[in-house]
C-alpha positions in Angstrom: -29.6 83.2 115.2 -29.8 86.4 113.7 -27.8 85.6 110.5 -30.7 82.5 110.9 -33.8 84.4 110.6 -32.4 86.8 107.8 -31.1 83.4 106.1 -34.9 82.1 106.4 -36.8 85.6 105.5 -34.4 85.6 102.1 -35.4 82.1 101.5 -39.4 82.9 102.2 -39.4 85.4 99.6 -37.9 84.1 97.0 -40.8 81.8 97.2 -43.1 84.2 97.4 -41.5 85.9 94.1 -40.9 82.4 92.4 -44.9 81.0 93.1 -45.9 84.3 91.7 -44.4 83.5 88.0 -46.7 81.3 86.1 -46.0 79.0 83.0 -48.4 77.1 80.7 -48.7 75.4 77.3 -51.7 75.4 75.0 -52.0 73.4 71.9 -53.9 73.4 68.8 -54.4 71.0 65.7 -54.4 72.9 62.6 -53.7 72.4 59.2 -50.5 72.9 57.0 -50.3 76.6 55.3 -51.7 78.6 58.3 -50.6 81.7 59.9 -49.0 82.0 63.2 -49.8 85.9 64.9 -48.0 86.7 67.8 -47.8 90.0 69.2 -46.5 90.6 72.4 -45.4 93.8 74.8 -42.3 92.3 75.8 -40.9 88.7 75.6 -38.5 86.6 73.7 -40.2 84.7 71.0 -38.3 81.0 69.8 -40.2 79.4 66.6 -39.4 75.8 65.9 -40.8 73.8 62.7 -41.9 70.1 62.9 -44.1 66.8 61.5 -47.2 67.4 63.1 -50.5 69.2 62.0 -50.2 71.6 65.4 -49.4 74.5 66.9 -48.2 74.0 70.5 -47.1 77.6 72.5 -45.5 77.2 75.5 -45.3 81.0 77.8 -43.4 81.2 80.8 -42.4 83.8 83.3 -45.8 85.5 83.1 -46.5 87.1 86.4 -50.0 85.7 88.0 -51.3 89.3 87.9 -50.6 89.6 84.5 -52.7 86.1 83.1 -55.3 87.5 82.4 -53.4 89.9 79.9 -52.0 86.8 78.2 -54.3 85.2 75.4 -53.9 82.5 73.0 -56.4 81.3 71.2 -57.1 78.9 67.4 -59.0 81.6 64.9 -60.1 81.4 61.4 -57.5 83.5 60.6 -54.5 81.2 62.2 -53.4 80.9 65.6 -52.6 84.3 67.9 -50.6 84.8 70.7 -51.3 88.3 72.5 -49.8 89.8 75.4 -50.4 93.0 77.2 -49.6 93.0 79.9 -50.9 96.2 82.4 -47.8 96.9 84.6 -44.0 96.6 84.1 -42.2 93.7 85.8 -39.1 93.9 87.2 -38.2 89.9 86.1 -34.5 90.6 84.7 -35.8 88.0 82.1 -38.7 88.5 81.2 -41.5 86.6 79.7 -40.9 83.9 76.7 -42.9 82.3 74.3 -41.6 78.7 72.9 -43.6 78.1 69.9 -44.1 74.9 67.6 -45.6 74.8 64.2 -45.9 72.4 61.4 -42.7 72.9 59.1 -45.1 74.7 56.7 -46.3 77.3 57.6 -46.4 81.2 57.9 -45.3 83.4 60.9 -45.8 87.2 61.7 -44.1 87.7 64.8 -44.0 91.1 67.1 -41.9 92.0 70.3 -41.2 95.0 72.0 -38.0 94.3 72.9 -37.1 90.5 73.1 -35.3 88.5 70.9 -36.3 86.1 68.3 -35.3 83.1 66.9 -36.5 80.3 63.9 -35.2 76.9 64.5 -35.0 74.3 62.1 -36.7 74.5 58.3 -39.5 76.5 57.9 -41.5 76.5 54.6 -43.8 79.7 54.4 -43.2 83.3 54.8 -41.6 84.7 58.0 -42.2 88.1 58.5 -40.3 89.1 62.5 -40.3 92.7 64.0 -38.7 93.9 67.9 -38.0 97.1 69.5 -34.7 96.1 70.2 -33.8 92.8 70.9 -31.7 90.0 67.9 -33.3 88.5 65.5 -31.5 84.9 64.5 -33.3 82.4 61.3 -31.5 78.9 60.6 -33.9 78.4 57.6 -36.4 80.0 55.9 -38.1 78.5 52.3 -39.8 81.4 51.1 -39.6 85.1 51.2 -38.5 86.8 54.9 -38.5 90.2 56.7 -36.9 91.3 60.0 -36.7 94.5 61.6 -34.7 94.9 65.1 -34.7 99.1 66.7 -30.6 97.8 67.6 -29.8 94.4 68.1 -27.8 91.9 65.8 -29.2 89.8 62.4 -27.8 86.5 61.9 -29.6 84.6 59.0 -28.5 81.2 58.3 -30.1 80.7 54.9 -33.0 82.2 53.0 -34.9 80.2 49.6 -36.2 83.0 48.7 -36.3 87.6 48.6 -35.3 88.6 52.6 -35.2 92.8 53.5 -33.5 92.9 57.1 -33.1 96.3 58.7 -31.7 97.3 62.0 -31.4 100.6 63.5 -28.0 99.4 63.9 -26.6 96.2 65.1 -24.1 94.0 62.9 -25.5 91.6 60.2 -24.5 88.4 59.5 -26.0 87.1 56.3 -25.3 83.2 55.0 -27.1 82.6 52.0 -30.2 83.9 50.0 -31.4 82.7 47.2 -33.6 85.6 46.3 -33.0 89.7 46.3 -31.4 91.2 49.5 -32.0 94.3 50.6 -30.1 95.5 54.0 -30.6 98.4 55.9 -28.1 99.3 59.2 -27.7 102.5 61.3 -24.4 102.3 61.8 -23.3 98.2 62.5 -20.6 95.9 60.5 -22.3 94.2 57.7 -21.3 90.4 56.2 -22.9 88.9 52.9 -21.7 86.1 51.5 -23.7 84.7 48.9 -26.8 86.3 47.1 -28.0 84.9 44.0 -30.6 87.5 42.5 -29.9 91.0 43.4 -27.9 92.7 46.5 -29.0 95.9 48.4 -26.8 97.1 51.3 -26.8 100.3 53.1 -24.9 101.2 56.5 -24.8 104.6 58.3 -20.9 104.1 59.4 -20.1 100.4 59.6 -17.6 97.7 57.0 -19.5 95.7 55.0 -17.8 92.4 53.3 -19.9 90.6 50.8 -18.2 87.2 49.0 -20.3 86.4 45.7 -22.0 89.3 44.7 -24.7 89.1 41.7 -25.3 91.3 38.9 -26.8 95.0 40.7 -25.1 94.8 43.3 -25.2 98.5 45.1 -23.0 98.7 48.6 -22.8 102.0 50.6 -21.6 102.7 53.9 -21.1 106.4 55.7 -17.6 105.6 56.2 -16.5 101.9 56.7 -14.4 100.1 54.6 -16.1 98.4 52.0 -14.7 94.8 50.9 -15.9 92.4 48.0 -14.5 89.2 47.0 -16.0 87.7 43.4 -18.8 89.2 41.3 -20.5 88.3 38.3 -21.6 91.3 36.3 -22.3 95.0 37.2 -21.5 96.4 41.0 -21.5 100.1 42.9 -20.2 100.5 45.9 -19.3 103.7 47.4 -18.1 104.6 51.0 -17.7 108.4 52.9 -13.9 107.3 53.5 -13.0 103.9 54.2 -10.6 100.8 52.2 -12.0 99.5 48.9 -11.3 96.5 48.7 -12.3 94.5 45.4 -11.5 90.8 44.3 -12.0 89.2 41.1 -14.6 91.1 39.6 -16.4 90.6 36.4 -18.1 92.6 34.4 -17.9 96.5 35.1 -18.2 98.5 38.8 -18.3 102.3 39.7 -16.8 102.7 43.1 -15.7 105.7 45.0 -14.6 106.5 47.7 -14.3 110.1 50.2 -10.4 109.2 50.5 -9.5 106.0 51.6 -7.2 103.3 49.7 -8.0 101.7 46.8 -7.2 98.1 45.5 -9.1 96.3 42.9 -9.2 93.3 40.5 -11.3 93.3 37.6 -11.8 91.2 34.6 -13.9 94.0 32.2 -16.4 91.7 30.5 -19.5 94.3 30.0 -20.2 96.1 27.5 -20.9 99.4 30.4 -17.7 101.6 31.4 -16.2 101.2 35.0 -15.2 104.2 37.5 -12.8 103.8 40.3 -12.8 107.1 42.0 -11.0 108.0 45.3 -10.9 111.4 46.9 -6.8 111.1 48.1 -6.0 107.1 47.8 -3.9 105.6 46.2 -5.1 102.9 44.1 -4.1 99.8 43.0 -5.8 98.3 39.8 -5.2 94.6 38.2 -6.7 93.4 34.7 -5.7 90.1 33.1 -3.3 90.7 30.2 -5.5 89.7 27.4 -8.6 92.3 28.5 -9.6 94.4 25.9 -10.2 97.7 27.7 -8.9 101.7 27.3 -8.0 102.5 30.9 -7.8 106.5 32.0 -5.6 106.7 34.5 -6.0 110.8 35.9 -4.4 112.0 39.0 -5.7 115.7 40.3 -2.8 117.7 41.7 -3.4 120.8 44.5 -0.8 122.3 45.8 1.6 119.8 44.3 3.4 118.9 41.4 4.0 116.3 38.7 7.3 115.0 40.2 5.2 114.4 43.8 2.9 111.2 42.6 2.9 109.1 39.3 1.8 106.7 37.5 3.2 103.1 37.2 1.5 100.5 34.6 3.0 96.9 33.2 0.7 98.5 30.1 2.6 101.4 27.5 0.5 104.6 27.6 -0.4 106.6 24.4 1.5 108.8 23.2 -0.8 111.7 23.9 -0.8 111.3 27.5 -0.5 114.4 29.7 1.0 115.9 32.9 0.7 119.4 33.6 0.5 122.1 37.2 -3.0 120.8 37.7 -3.1 116.4 36.8 -1.2 113.7 35.2 -3.3 111.8 32.5 -2.9 108.5 31.2 -4.6 106.4 28.5 -3.5 103.0 27.9 -5.3 101.2 25.3 -5.0 97.5 26.3 -5.5 94.2 23.0 -7.1 97.6 20.8 -9.3 98.7 23.2 -12.8 97.8 24.6 -14.4 98.8 27.8 -13.7 102.5 28.9 -12.0 102.1 32.9 -11.7 105.0 34.7 -9.2 105.8 37.4 -9.6 108.6 39.2 -7.2 110.2 42.6 -6.5 113.5 44.0 -2.6 113.8 45.1 -2.2 110.0 45.5 -0.2 107.4 43.0 -1.7 105.5 40.6 -0.4 101.4 39.4 -2.1 99.4 36.5 -1.0 95.7 36.8 -1.7 92.3 34.8 -3.3 89.9 36.4 
């Protein structure tokens, strides 16, 4: 009997909790090209475009005592959603806001800590900020900004410029037609394709880029750095990780505090190239028909010229030198051309025909 009483008491308690949470939907007729403003202290935001000139806002998980602090209205500026609860609510899921807007619409979304998602294809500007949740965007036809205090950022397609920031989560960006700015306090960054310009900074995570545009700048405090394919000038630096630079066309300035370097370069730019490491081996390859002048330098610290060496498929010039401080070789390929400098300390250098 005692167990039965406890059971029904628990059922009644759950019923009280369930009934104290409110859900509702509001809809407004709007014109395409307007703006949705969402500013909520807490909660997940899900945005989905549709082929209606209507904004629909479905709010769930709002405590009944906090409903008066929820505002959903249509104004001259656009549709506004605001939620500023007066108390903390012990609900593990928290409130959620599922919003549908015309396919041609703008969005400014703010939440104190929940996830922000965009599903479908939105034609307009997109600006999202969350205190710590992840941000996931499927397709924006326009410029976008996203910022999170520490969650993951995943972007499928942006047909425009994108500015993405997180306090420490990883970044996965698949296709941006304009300029891309990326900043994270320490998470890994993966970028598949950017057409106009690319600037990536991370406090310590690795960076992987496929299809880097001219003017690319990549910087990490200590993670590895990998680029597969480029057209034009790129700059890449890491505080100590490995550098792997494949199928570069143009020029490069790359450095690591101590990691090894593997690089492939077709030197078509007029600008010089430099590849430097504080102590790792360098493996460098260049097309056999390239016009270039390669300077390979090994600095020696408490070491002798017999300890390390430069190996090349090309013939060195007669003025190349070796002494107690450094090993220095110069290679003039096909009459000479773009200056390429390879430099390391107490390590080896290999120069190969591609």
